[in-house]
C-alpha positions in Angstrom: 17.9 137.7 50.4 20.3 139.4 48.1 19.3 142.5 46.2 19.2 140.6 42.9 16.9 138.0 44.5 14.6 140.6 45.9 14.5 142.4 42.5 13.8 139.1 40.7 10.9 138.4 43.2 9.4 141.8 42.3 9.8 141.4 38.5 8.8 137.7 38.0 5.0 138.1 38.6 4.7 140.6 35.8 6.8 138.4 33.5 4.7 135.4 34.4 1.5 137.2 33.7 2.7 138.3 30.3 3.7 134.8 29.4 0.2 133.5 30.5 -1.4 136.1 28.2 0.8 135.1 25.3 0.1 131.4 25.9 -3.6 132.0 26.0 -3.4 134.0 22.7 -1.6 131.1 21.0 -4.1 128.6 22.3 -6.9 130.7 21.0 -5.2 130.9 17.6 -4.7 127.1 17.6 -8.4 126.7 18.2 -9.3 128.9 15.2 -8.7 127.2 11.8 -8.3 130.5 10.0 -5.7 131.8 12.4 -3.5 128.6 12.5 -3.7 128.2 8.7 -2.6 131.7 8.2 0.2 131.6 10.8 1.2 128.0 10.4 0.4 125.3 12.9 4.0 124.1 13.3 5.2 127.6 13.9 2.5 128.2 16.5 3.1 124.9 18.3 6.8 125.5 18.4 6.3 129.0 19.9 3.8 127.6 22.4 6.3 125.0 23.5 9.0 127.6 23.9 6.7 129.9 25.9 5.4 127.1 28.1 9.0 126.1 28.9 9.9 129.7 29.8 6.8 130.0 31.9 7.5 126.9 33.9 11.1 128.0 34.4 10.0 131.5 35.7 7.2 130.0 37.8 9.6 127.5 39.4 12.1 130.3 40.2 9.4 132.5 41.6 8.2 129.7 44.0 11.8 129.1 44.9 12.3 132.7 45.9 9.0 132.8 47.8 10.2 129.8 49.8 13.5 131.5 50.5 11.8 134.6 51.6 9.5 132.7 54.0 12.5 130.8 55.4 14.4 134.1 56.1 11.4 135.8 57.6 10.8 132.8 59.9 14.4 132.6 61.0 
């Protein structure tokens, strides 16, 4: 693995965890009428969509790097 791939493999779990927390917070807000009326339901759903897309991209990349690491260790 390249240095950049190794570094990315180290960093991604923390980034993924932060995104999971942000997504959970937005979902909690969307479940609370006071919160979503104050912040705007459209704004919240747009932000949730953005974060979920970013989360999926990072999670896919992390899995890809784990597979690469396993291949190299098995070789």
